[in-house]
N, CA, C and O atoms as a GROMACS GRO file, in nm:
protein
  544
    1UNK      N    1  11.207  10.017  10.645
    1UNK     CA    2  11.130   9.895  10.641
    1UNK      C    3  11.158   9.813  10.766
    1UNK      O    4  11.269   9.812  10.819
    2UNK      N    5  11.055   9.746  10.811
    2UNK     CA    6  11.070   9.664  10.930
    2UNK      C    7  11.146   9.536  10.894
    2UNK      O    8  11.148   9.494  10.779
    3UNK      N    9  11.209   9.476  10.996
    3UNK     CA   10  11.286   9.355  10.971
    3UNK      C   11  11.195   9.237  10.939
    3UNK      O   12  11.233   9.150  10.861
    4UNK      N   13  11.076   9.233  10.997
    4UNK     CA   14  10.981   9.127  10.972
    4UNK      C   15  10.850   9.192  10.927
    4UNK      O   16  10.765   9.223  11.010
    5UNK      N   17  10.834   9.212  10.794
    5UNK     CA   18  10.716   9.286  10.746
    5UNK      C   19  10.587   9.209  10.773
    5UNK      O   20  10.584   9.086  10.769
    6UNK      N   21  10.483   9.283  10.801
    6UNK     CA   22  10.352   9.225  10.824
    6UNK      C   23  10.295   9.179  10.689
    6UNK      O   24  10.316   9.245  10.587
    7UNK      N   25  10.224   9.068  10.689
    7UNK     CA   26  10.163   9.017  10.567
    7UNK      C   27  10.012   9.037  10.576
    7UNK      O   28   9.947   8.996  10.672
    8UNK      N   29   9.958   9.100  10.472
    8UNK     CA   30   9.815   9.128  10.464
    8UNK      C   31   9.751   9.040  10.358
    8UNK      O   32   9.816   9.001  10.262
    9UNK      N   33   9.624   9.009  10.377
    9UNK     CA   34   9.548   8.943  10.271
    9UNK      C   35   9.481   9.052  10.189
    9UNK      O   36   9.454   9.161  10.238
   10UNK      N   37   9.454   9.021  10.063
   10UNK     CA   38   9.401   9.120   9.970
   10UNK      C   39   9.273   9.184  10.022
   10UNK      O   40   9.255   9.306  10.010
   11UNK      N   41   9.183   9.104  10.078
   11UNK     CA   42   9.054   9.159  10.123
   11UNK      C   43   9.073   9.263  10.233
   11UNK      O   44   8.995   9.358  10.241
   12UNK      N   45   9.176   9.247  10.317
   12UNK     CA   46   9.202   9.347  10.421
   12UNK      C   47   9.255   9.476  10.362
   12UNK      O   48   9.223   9.585  10.411
   13UNK      N   49   9.335   9.465  10.258
   13UNK     CA   50   9.391   9.586  10.195
   13UNK      C   51   9.284   9.658  10.114
   13UNK      O   52   9.280   9.782  10.113
   14UNK      N   53   9.199   9.583  10.046
   14UNK     CA   54   9.104   9.645   9.953
   14UNK      C   55   8.997   9.729  10.022
   14UNK      O   56   8.934   9.813   9.957
   15UNK      N   57   8.975   9.711  10.153
   15UNK     CA   58   8.874   9.792  10.221
   15UNK      C   59   8.925   9.933  10.252
   15UNK      O   60   8.847  10.021  10.288
   16UNK      N   61   9.054   9.954  10.237
   16UNK     CA   62   9.113  10.087  10.260
   16UNK      C   63   9.112  10.164  10.128
   16UNK      O   64   9.215  10.176  10.061
   17UNK      N   65   8.995  10.215  10.090
   17UNK     CA   66   8.978  10.275   9.958
   17UNK      C   67   8.911  10.412   9.963
   17UNK      O   68   8.834  10.448   9.874
   18UNK      N   69   8.942  10.487  10.068
   18UNK     CA   70   8.881  10.619  10.085
   18UNK      C   71   8.991  10.725  10.097
   18UNK      O   72   9.107  10.694  10.121
   19UNK      N   73   8.952  10.849  10.081
   19UNK     CA   74   9.049  10.959  10.088
   19UNK      C   75   9.119  10.963  10.224
   19UNK      O   76   9.239  10.990  10.231
   20UNK      N   77   9.045  10.936  10.331
   20UNK     CA   78   9.103  10.941  10.465
   20UNK      C   79   9.165  10.808  10.508
   20UNK      O   80   9.215  10.796  10.620
   21UNK      N   81   9.162  10.708  10.421
   21UNK     CA   82   9.215  10.575  10.452
   21UNK      C   83   9.243  10.501  10.322
   21UNK      O   84   9.157  10.430  10.270
   22UNK      N   85   9.364  10.519  10.268
   22UNK     CA   86   9.394  10.467  10.135
   22UNK      C   87   9.521  10.383  10.136
   22UNK      O   88   9.629  10.432  10.170
   23UNK      N   89   9.508  10.255  10.099
   23UNK     CA   90   9.622  10.165  10.088
   23UNK      C   91   9.633  10.117   9.944
   23UNK      O   92   9.532  10.095   9.876
   24UNK      N   93   9.757  10.102   9.898
   24UNK     CA   94   9.782  10.053   9.763
   24UNK      C   95   9.872   9.931   9.766
   24UNK      O   96   9.954   9.915   9.857
   25UNK      N   97   9.857   9.844   9.667
   25UNK     CA   98   9.945   9.729   9.648
   25UNK      C   99  10.028   9.756   9.523
   25UNK      O  100   9.974   9.770   9.414
   26UNK      N  101  10.159   9.764   9.542
   26UNK     CA  102  10.251   9.785   9.430
   26UNK      C  103  10.366   9.687   9.445
   26UNK      O  104  10.435   9.686   9.546
   27UNK      N  105  10.385   9.604   9.343
   27UNK     CA  106  10.492   9.502   9.344
   27UNK      C  107  10.485   9.413   9.468
   27UNK      O  108  10.588   9.378   9.525
   28UNK      N  109  10.366   9.377   9.509
   28UNK     CA  110  10.350   9.286   9.622
   28UNK      C  111  10.369   9.350   9.758
   28UNK      O  112  10.364   9.282   9.861
   29UNK      N  113  10.392   9.481   9.759
   29UNK     CA  114  10.409   9.554   9.885
   29UNK      C  115  10.285   9.640   9.910
   29UNK      O  116  10.220   9.686   9.817
   30UNK      N  117  10.255   9.659  10.038
   30UNK     CA  118  10.138   9.739  10.076
   30UNK      C  119  10.186   9.874  10.127
   30UNK      O  120  10.277   9.882  10.210
   31UNK      N  121  10.124   9.979  10.076
   31UNK     CA  122  10.160  10.116  10.114
   31UNK      C  123  10.036  10.188  10.166
   31UNK      O  124   9.930  10.184  10.102
   32UNK      N  125  10.050  10.254  10.281
   32UNK     CA  126   9.943  10.339  10.333
   32UNK      C  127   9.974  10.481  10.285
   32UNK      O  128  10.056  10.551  10.344
   33UNK      N  129   9.908  10.521  10.177
   33UNK     CA  130   9.937  10.651  10.115
   33UNK      C  131   9.842  10.761  10.162
   33UNK      O  132   9.836  10.868  10.102
   34UNK      N  133   9.768  10.735  10.269
   34UNK     CA  134   9.673  10.834  10.320
   34UNK      C  135   9.738  10.970  10.345
   34UNK      O  136   9.681  11.072  10.306
   35UNK      N  137   9.856  10.977  10.408
   35UNK     CA  138   9.915  11.109  10.432
   35UNK      C  139   9.958  11.180  10.303
   35UNK      O  140   9.980  11.301  10.304
   36UNK      N  141   9.970  11.106  10.195
   36UNK     CA  142  10.019  11.162  10.069
   36UNK      C  143   9.906  11.204   9.975
   36UNK      O  144   9.931  11.260   9.868
   37UNK      N  145   9.782  11.179  10.013
   37UNK     CA  146   9.668  11.203   9.925
   37UNK      C  147   9.662  11.347   9.874
   37UNK      O  148   9.642  11.369   9.754
   38UNK      N  149   9.678  11.443   9.962
   38UNK     CA  150   9.666  11.583   9.922
   38UNK      C  151   9.787  11.631   9.844
   38UNK      O  152   9.778  11.727   9.767
   39UNK      N  153   9.901  11.566   9.863
   39UNK     CA  154  10.025  11.611   9.799
   39UNK      C  155  10.054  11.543   9.666
   39UNK      O  156  10.144  11.586   9.594
   40UNK      N  157   9.979  11.438   9.631
   40UNK     CA  158  10.006  11.365   9.508
   40UNK      C  159   9.986  11.457   9.388
   40UNK      O  160   9.879  11.518   9.374
   41UNK      N  161  10.086  11.468   9.300
   41UNK     CA  162  10.075  11.560   9.185
   41UNK      C  163   9.957  11.530   9.093
   41UNK      O  164   9.904  11.622   9.030
   42UNK      N  165   9.916  11.404   9.084
   42UNK     CA  166   9.804  11.369   8.997
   42UNK      C  167   9.670  11.383   9.066
   42UNK      O  168   9.566  11.361   9.003
   43UNK      N  169   9.669  11.418   9.194
   43UNK     CA  170   9.544  11.431   9.268
   43UNK      C  171   9.507  11.302   9.337
   43UNK      O  172   9.558  11.195   9.304
   44UNK      N  173   9.418  11.314   9.433
   44UNK     CA  174   9.380  11.195   9.510
   44UNK      C  175   9.294  11.098   9.429
   44UNK      O  176   9.287  10.980   9.462
   45UNK      N  177   9.229  11.147   9.322
   45UNK     CA  178   9.147  11.058   9.240
   45UNK      C  179   9.230  10.948   9.177
   45UNK      O  180   9.184  10.835   9.162
   46UNK      N  181   9.353  10.981   9.139
   46UNK     CA  182   9.442  10.883   9.076
   46UNK      C  183   9.473  10.771   9.176
   46UNK      O  184   9.471  10.654   9.140
   47UNK      N  185   9.502  10.808   9.298
   47UNK     CA  186   9.532  10.707   9.399
   47UNK      C  187   9.410  10.624   9.433
   47UNK      O  188   9.419  10.502   9.447
   48UNK      N  189   9.296  10.689   9.445
   48UNK     CA  190   9.173  10.616   9.477
   48UNK      C  191   9.135  10.517   9.366
   48UNK      O  192   9.082  10.410   9.393
   49UNK      N  193   9.164  10.554   9.242
   49UNK     CA  194   9.133  10.465   9.130
   49UNK      C  195   9.220  10.339   9.131
   49UNK      O  196   9.185  10.238   9.069
   50UNK      N  197   9.332  10.344   9.201
   50UNK     CA  198   9.424  10.230   9.206
   50UNK      C  199   9.399  10.140   9.326
   50UNK      O  200   9.471  10.042   9.345
   51UNK      N  201   9.300  10.171   9.408
   51UNK     CA  202   9.271  10.087   9.526
   51UNK      C  203   9.189   9.966   9.484
   51UNK      O  204   9.126   9.965   9.378
   52UNK      N  205   9.192   9.864   9.568
   52UNK     CA  206   9.111   9.745   9.544
   52UNK      C  207   9.164   9.655   9.434
   52UNK      O  208   9.091   9.570   9.384
   53UNK      N  209   9.290   9.673   9.397
   53UNK     CA  210   9.352   9.590   9.293
   53UNK      C  211   9.503   9.601   9.308
   53UNK      O  212   9.554   9.678   9.389
   54UNK      N  213   9.573   9.523   9.229
   54UNK     CA  214   9.718   9.536   9.224
   54UNK      C  215   9.749   9.658   9.138
   54UNK      O  216   9.723   9.656   9.017
   55UNK      N  217   9.803   9.762   9.197
   55UNK     CA  218   9.824   9.889   9.127
   55UNK      C  219   9.961   9.898   9.061
   55UNK      O  220  10.002  10.007   9.019
   56UNK      N  221  10.031   9.787   9.049
   56UNK     CA  222  10.165   9.789   8.992
   56UNK      C  223  10.165   9.845   8.850
   56UNK      O  224  10.246   9.931   8.817
   57UNK      N  225  10.074   9.797   8.766
   57UNK     CA  226  10.070   9.845   8.628
   57UNK      C  227  10.037   9.994   8.622
   57UNK      O  228  10.096  10.068   8.543
   58UNK      N  229   9.943  10.037   8.705
   58UNK     CA  230   9.908  10.180   8.708
   58UNK      C  231  10.029  10.264   8.747
   58UNK      O  232  10.053  10.369   8.688
   59UNK      N  233  10.104  10.216   8.845
   59UNK     CA  234  10.221  10.290   8.892
   59UNK      C  235  10.330  10.294   8.785
   59UNK      O  236  10.389  10.399   8.760
   60UNK      N  237  10.355  10.181   8.721
   60UNK     CA  238  10.462  10.174   8.622
   60UNK      C  239  10.428  10.248   8.494
   60UNK      O  240  10.516  10.306   8.430
   61UNK      N  241  10.300  10.247   8.455
   61UNK     CA  242  10.260  10.312   8.330
   61UNK      C  243  10.282  10.462   8.333
   61UNK      O  244  10.304  10.524   8.229
   62UNK      N  245  10.275  10.520   8.451
   62UNK     CA  246  10.292  10.665   8.463
   62UNK      C  247  10.437  10.707   8.443
   62UNK      O  248  10.464  10.817   8.396
   63UNK      N  249  10.530  10.619   8.478
   63UNK     CA  250  10.672  10.653   8.465
   63UNK      C  251  10.716  10.744   8.577
   63UNK      O  252  10.766  10.854   8.552
   64UNK      N  253  10.700  10.700   8.700
   64UNK     CA  254  10.737  10.780   8.816
   64UNK      C  255  10.888  10.803   8.822
   64UNK      O  256  10.966  10.720   8.775
   65UNK      N  257  10.926  10.914   8.877
   65UNK     CA  258  11.067  10.951   8.890
   65UNK      C  259  11.133  10.868   9.000
   65UNK      O  260  11.066  10.800   9.078
   66UNK      N  261  11.266  10.874   9.004
   66UNK     CA  262  11.341  10.806   9.111
   66UNK      C  263  11.305  10.865   9.247
   66UNK      O  264  11.300  10.794   9.347
   67UNK      N  265  11.280  10.994   9.249
   67UNK     CA  266  11.242  11.060   9.374
   67UNK      C  267  11.109  11.005   9.425
   67UNK      O  268  11.093  10.983   9.545
   68UNK      N  269  11.016  10.983   9.335
   68UNK     CA  270  10.886  10.927   9.375
   68UNK      C  271  10.903  10.786   9.428
   68UNK      O  272  10.839  10.748   9.525
   69UNK      N  273  10.990  10.709   9.364
   69UNK     CA  274  11.014  10.571   9.410
   69UNK      C  275  11.081  10.571   9.548
   69UNK      O  276  11.053  10.485   9.631
   70UNK      N  277  11.168  10.668   9.572
   70UNK     CA  278  11.234  10.678   9.704
   70UNK      C  279  11.133  10.716   9.812
   70UNK      O  280  11.146  10.673   9.927
   71UNK      N  281  11.033  10.796   9.777
   71UNK     CA  282  10.932  10.838   9.874
   71UNK      C  283  10.847  10.721   9.922
   71UNK      O  284  10.791  10.726  10.032
   72UNK      N  285  10.836  10.617   9.842
   72UNK     CA  286  10.749  10.505   9.875
   72UNK      C  287  10.788  10.437  10.006
   72UNK      O  288  10.703  10.382  10.075
   73UNK      N  289  10.915  10.441  10.040
   73UNK     CA  290  10.964  10.370  10.159
   73UNK      C  291  10.895  10.418  10.286
   73UNK      O  292  10.870  10.338  10.377
   74UNK      N  293  10.865  10.547  10.293
   74UNK     CA  294  10.805  10.597  10.418
   74UNK      C  295  10.657  10.559  10.431
   74UNK      O  296  10.600  10.572  10.539
   75UNK      N  297  10.595  10.512  10.322
   75UNK     CA  298  10.454  10.470  10.327
   75UNK      C  299  10.439  10.318  10.333
   75UNK      O  300  10.327  10.268  10.342
   76UNK      N  301  10.548  10.246  10.328
   76UNK     CA  302  10.547  10.100  10.330
   76UNK      C  303  10.498  10.048  10.465
   76UNK      O  304  10.546  10.091  10.570
   77UNK      N  305  10.400   9.955  10.461
   77UNK     CA  306  10.351   9.898  10.587
   77UNK      C  307  10.356   9.746  10.590
   77UNK      O  308  10.332   9.686  10.695
   78UNK      N  309  10.387   9.682  10.478
   78UNK     CA  310  10.397   9.537  10.478
   78UNK      C  311  10.387   9.477  10.340
   78UNK      O  312  10.396   9.547  10.238
   79UNK      N  313  10.368   9.346  10.338
   79UNK     CA  314  10.357   9.270  10.213
   79UNK      C  315  10.214   9.221  10.199
   79UNK      O  316  10.138   9.216  10.296
   80UNK      N  317  10.178   9.184  10.076
   80UNK     CA  318  10.047   9.124  10.053
   80UNK      C  319  10.069   8.977  10.018
   80UNK      O  320  10.163   8.942   9.945
   81UNK      N  321   9.982   8.892  10.070
   81UNK     CA  322   9.986   8.751  10.035
   81UNK      C  323   9.940   8.739   9.890
   81UNK      O  324   9.822   8.754   9.861
   82UNK      N  325  10.033   8.713   9.799
   82UNK     CA  326  10.003   8.716   9.656
   82UNK      C  327   9.898   8.613   9.615
   82UNK      O  328   9.832   8.629   9.513
   83UNK      N  329   9.883   8.507   9.694
   83UNK     CA  330   9.783   8.407   9.659
   83UNK      C  331   9.641   8.459   9.682
   83UNK      O  332   9.545   8.401   9.631
   84UNK      N  333   9.626   8.568   9.758
   84UNK     CA  334   9.494   8.624   9.783
   84UNK      C  335   9.458   8.735   9.686
   84UNK      O  336   9.343   8.780   9.682
   85UNK      N  337   9.554   8.781   9.607
   85UNK     CA  338   9.529   8.887   9.509
   85UNK      C  339   9.463   8.825   9.386
   85UNK      O  340   9.519   8.733   9.327
   86UNK      N  341   9.345   8.874   9.348
   86UNK     CA  342   9.278   8.816   9.231
   86UNK      C  343   9.358   8.843   9.104
   86UNK      O  344   9.428   8.944   9.093
   87UNK      N  345   9.347   8.752   9.011
   87UNK     CA  346   9.411   8.772   8.880
   87UNK      C  347   9.344   8.890   8.812
   87UNK      O  348   9.247   8.946   8.863
   88UNK      N  349   9.396   8.927   8.699
   88UNK     CA  350   9.340   9.041   8.626
   88UNK      C  351   9.190   9.021   8.609
   88UNK      O  352   9.143   8.912   8.574
   89UNK      N  353   9.118   9.126   8.635
   89UNK     CA  354   8.973   9.119   8.619
   89UNK      C  355   8.938   9.118   8.471
   89UNK      O  356   8.999   9.190   8.391
   90UNK      N  357   8.840   9.038   8.434
   90UNK     CA  358   8.793   9.036   8.296
   90UNK      C  359   8.717   9.164   8.267
   90UNK      O  360   8.644   9.215   8.352
   91UNK      N  361   8.734   9.215   8.148
   91UNK     CA  362   8.666   9.338   8.108
   91UNK      C  363   8.518   9.310   8.089
   91UNK      O  364   8.480   9.218   8.017
   92UNK      N  365   8.437   9.389   8.154
   92UNK     CA  366   8.292   9.378   8.138
   92UNK      C  367   8.246   9.505   8.068
   92UNK      O  368   8.258   9.615   8.122
   93UNK      N  369   8.194   9.488   7.949
   93UNK     CA  370   8.150   9.602   7.870
   93UNK      C  371   8.030   9.668   7.938
   93UNK      O  372   7.943   9.598   7.991
   94UNK      N  373   8.023   9.800   7.936
   94UNK     CA  374   7.907   9.866   7.995
   94UNK      C  375   7.781   9.834   7.915
   94UNK      O  376   7.787   9.811   7.794
   95UNK      N  377   7.670   9.832   7.984
   95UNK     CA  378   7.544   9.804   7.917
   95UNK      C  379   7.510   9.919   7.824
   95UNK      O  380   7.502  10.035   7.865
   96UNK      N  381   7.490   9.886   7.696
   96UNK     CA  382   7.459   9.989   7.597
   96UNK      C  383   7.311  10.024   7.604
   96UNK      O  384   7.227   9.939   7.635
   97UNK      N  385   7.282  10.147   7.574
   97UNK     CA  386   7.142  10.184   7.563
   97UNK      C  387   7.090  10.129   7.430
   97UNK      O  388   7.168  10.086   7.346
   98UNK      N  389   6.962  10.131   7.413
   98UNK     CA  390   6.901  10.075   7.293
   98UNK      C  391   6.952  10.153   7.172
   98UNK      O  392   6.948  10.276   7.169
   99UNK      N  393   6.998  10.080   7.072
   99UNK     CA  394   7.053  10.141   6.952
   99UNK      C  395   6.941  10.184   6.858
   99UNK      O  396   6.858  10.102   6.820
  100UNK      N  397   6.939  10.310   6.822
  100UNK     CA  398   6.839  10.364   6.731
  100UNK      C  399   6.900  10.365   6.591
  100UNK      O  400   6.976  10.456   6.555
  101UNK      N  401   6.867  10.263   6.512
  101UNK     CA  402   6.935  10.245   6.384
  101UNK      C  403   6.906  10.357   6.285
  101UNK      O  404   6.996  10.404   6.216
  102UNK      N  405   6.780  10.401   6.278
  102UNK     CA  406   6.748  10.504   6.179
  102UNK      C  407   6.777  10.645   6.230
  102UNK      O  408   6.788  10.738   6.151
  103UNK      N  409   6.789  10.662   6.358
  103UNK     CA  410   6.822  10.791   6.420
  103UNK      C  411   6.729  10.902   6.372
  103UNK      O  412   6.773  11.015   6.351
  104UNK      N  413   6.603  10.870   6.356
  104UNK     CA  414   6.505  10.966   6.305
  104UNK      C  415   6.495  11.090   6.391
  104UNK      O  416   6.498  11.201   6.340
  105UNK      N  417   6.484  11.072   6.522
  105UNK     CA  418   6.470  11.189   6.611
  105UNK      C  419   6.593  11.278   6.603
  105UNK      O  420   6.581  11.401   6.600
  106UNK      N  421   6.711  11.218   6.600
  106UNK     CA  422   6.833  11.298   6.591
  106UNK      C  423   6.836  11.377   6.461
  106UNK      O  424   6.877  11.493   6.458
  107UNK      N  425   6.793  11.314   6.354
  107UNK     CA  426   6.793  11.379   6.223
  107UNK      C  427   6.696  11.497   6.222
  107UNK      O  428   6.730  11.604   6.171
  108UNK      N  429   6.578  11.478   6.277
  108UNK     CA  430   6.478  11.585   6.279
  108UNK      C  431   6.528  11.705   6.360
  108UNK      O  432   6.510  11.820   6.319
  109UNK      N  433   6.591  11.678   6.473
  109UNK     CA  434   6.643  11.787   6.556
  109UNK      C  435   6.751  11.864   6.482
  109UNK      O  436   6.752  11.987   6.487
  110UNK      N  437   6.839  11.796   6.412
  110UNK     CA  438   6.946  11.865   6.338
  110UNK      C  439   6.889  11.949   6.224
  110UNK      O  440   6.934  12.061   6.199
  111UNK      N  441   6.790  11.895   6.156
  111UNK     CA  442   6.726  11.972   6.048
  111UNK      C  443   6.659  12.096   6.104
  111UNK      O  444   6.673  12.205   6.048
  112UNK      N  445   6.586  12.081   6.216
  112UNK     CA  446   6.520  12.196   6.276
  112UNK      C  447   6.620  12.301   6.323
  112UNK      O  448   6.594  12.421   6.312
  113UNK      N  449   6.734  12.257   6.375
  113UNK     CA  450   6.835  12.354   6.418
  113UNK      C  451   6.887  12.436   6.300
  113UNK      O  452   6.934  12.548   6.318
  114UNK      N  453   6.880  12.381   6.181
  114UNK     CA  454   6.926  12.452   6.062
  114UNK      C  455   6.813  12.534   5.999
  114UNK      O  456   6.835  12.648   5.958
  115UNK      N  457   6.693  12.476   5.992
  115UNK     CA  458   6.581  12.539   5.921
  115UNK      C  459   6.519  12.656   5.999
  115UNK      O  460   6.489  12.759   5.939
  116UNK      N  461   6.500  12.642   6.128
  116UNK     CA  462   6.433  12.745   6.208
  116UNK      C  463   6.506  12.880   6.197
  116UNK      O  464   6.439  12.981   6.175
  117UNK      N  465   6.638  12.887   6.213
  117UNK     CA  466   6.703  13.018   6.197
  117UNK      C  467   6.686  13.076   6.056
  117UNK      O  468   6.674  13.197   6.039
  118UNK      N  469   6.686  12.987   5.954
  118UNK     CA  470   6.666  13.037   5.817
  118UNK      C  471   6.526  13.095   5.799
  118UNK      O  472   6.509  13.197   5.732
  119UNK      N  473   6.426  13.031   5.857
  119UNK     CA  474   6.288  13.080   5.848
  119UNK      C  475   6.277  13.216   5.918
  119UNK      O  476   6.212  13.307   5.866
  120UNK      N  477   6.339  13.228   6.034
  120UNK     CA  478   6.336  13.356   6.108
  120UNK      C  479   6.404  13.465   6.026
  120UNK      O  480   6.353  13.577   6.017
  121UNK      N  481   6.517  13.432   5.966
  121UNK     CA  482   6.589  13.530   5.882
  121UNK      C  483   6.504  13.569   5.761
  121UNK      O  484   6.497  13.686   5.725
  122UNK      N  485   6.439  13.471   5.700
  122UNK     CA  486   6.351  13.500   5.585
  122UNK      C  487   6.235  13.590   5.624
  122UNK      O  488   6.202  13.684   5.552
  123UNK      N  489   6.173  13.561   5.738
  123UNK     CA  490   6.063  13.645   5.786
  123UNK      C  491   6.111  13.788   5.813
  123UNK      O  492   6.038  13.884   5.786
  124UNK      N  493   6.229  13.802   5.866
  124UNK     CA  494   6.284  13.935   5.893
  124UNK      C  495   6.300  14.014   5.763
  124UNK      O  496   6.269  14.132   5.758
  125UNK      N  497   6.349  13.948   5.657
  125UNK     CA  498   6.362  14.017   5.528
  125UNK      C  499   6.226  14.053   5.469
  125UNK      O  500   6.211  14.160   5.409
  126UNK      N  501   6.128  13.965   5.485
  126UNK     CA  502   5.993  13.993   5.433
  126UNK      C  503   5.934  14.113   5.506
  126UNK      O  504   5.879  14.203   5.442
  127UNK      N  505   5.944  14.115   5.637
  127UNK     CA  506   5.891  14.226   5.716
  127UNK      C  507   5.963  14.355   5.679
  127UNK      O  508   5.899  14.460   5.666
  128UNK      N  509   6.093  14.349   5.661
  128UNK     CA  510   6.171  14.469   5.628
  128UNK      C  511   6.130  14.524   5.492
  128UNK      O  512   6.108  14.644   5.476
  129UNK      N  513   6.121  14.434   5.393
  129UNK     CA  514   6.085  14.484   5.260
  129UNK      C  515   5.937  14.529   5.256
  129UNK      O  516   5.905  14.622   5.182
  130UNK      N  517   5.850  14.467   5.332
  130UNK     CA  518   5.710  14.510   5.337
  130UNK      C  519   5.698  14.648   5.401
  130UNK      O  520   5.624  14.733   5.352
  131UNK      N  521   5.772  14.671   5.508
  131UNK     CA  522   5.767  14.802   5.573
  131UNK      C  523   5.837  14.908   5.490
  131UNK      O  524   5.804  15.026   5.499
  132UNK      N  525   5.932  14.868   5.409
  132UNK     CA  526   6.004  14.963   5.322
  132UNK      C  527   5.911  15.008   5.210
  132UNK      O  528   5.911  15.125   5.173
  133UNK      N  529   5.831  14.915   5.156
  133UNK     CA  530   5.738  14.950   5.048
  133UNK      C  531   5.629  15.044   5.098
  133UNK      O  532   5.586  15.135   5.027
  134UNK      N  533   5.583  15.022   5.221
  134UNK     CA  534   5.479  15.106   5.278
  134UNK      C  535   5.525  15.250   5.300
  134UNK      O  536   5.450  15.346   5.282
  135UNK      N  537   5.655  15.262   5.340
  135UNK     CA  538   5.705  15.396   5.369
  135UNK      C  539   5.746  15.471   5.243
  135UNK      O  540   5.761  15.593   5.248
  136UNK      N  541   5.764  15.401   5.128
  136UNK     CA  542   5.810  15.466   5.008
  136UNK      C  543   5.700  15.532   4.930
  136UNK      O  544   5.726  15.591   4.825
   0.00000   0.00000   0.00000
């Protein structure tokens, strides 16, 4: 670590959110994890999902080993100005599609999936017994 760490504002850190340019904020520290993207055991998607926010909870929830915590030092590039980091984002529910209360179409499809094979099987037995009577 440098003796006088550089201080970043959140907006500057959050733009580094790509596979070839990925920075994370963990415990108020900024890490350039770009060189580690291919080697991360959870894959680069996990790291990319933690960009653009304070990734401390994501990091702690996984339960990283002491070895993983020791590796962080080589990716450290500075501190983040905590006053620029937004508070927890409010959950925004995804827009639901129109709710079909009677589910008529779904019901008809399920019935047809059951009835059509039975009709085919019944026709096969009718044809078999009809051809059997003709040959007897």
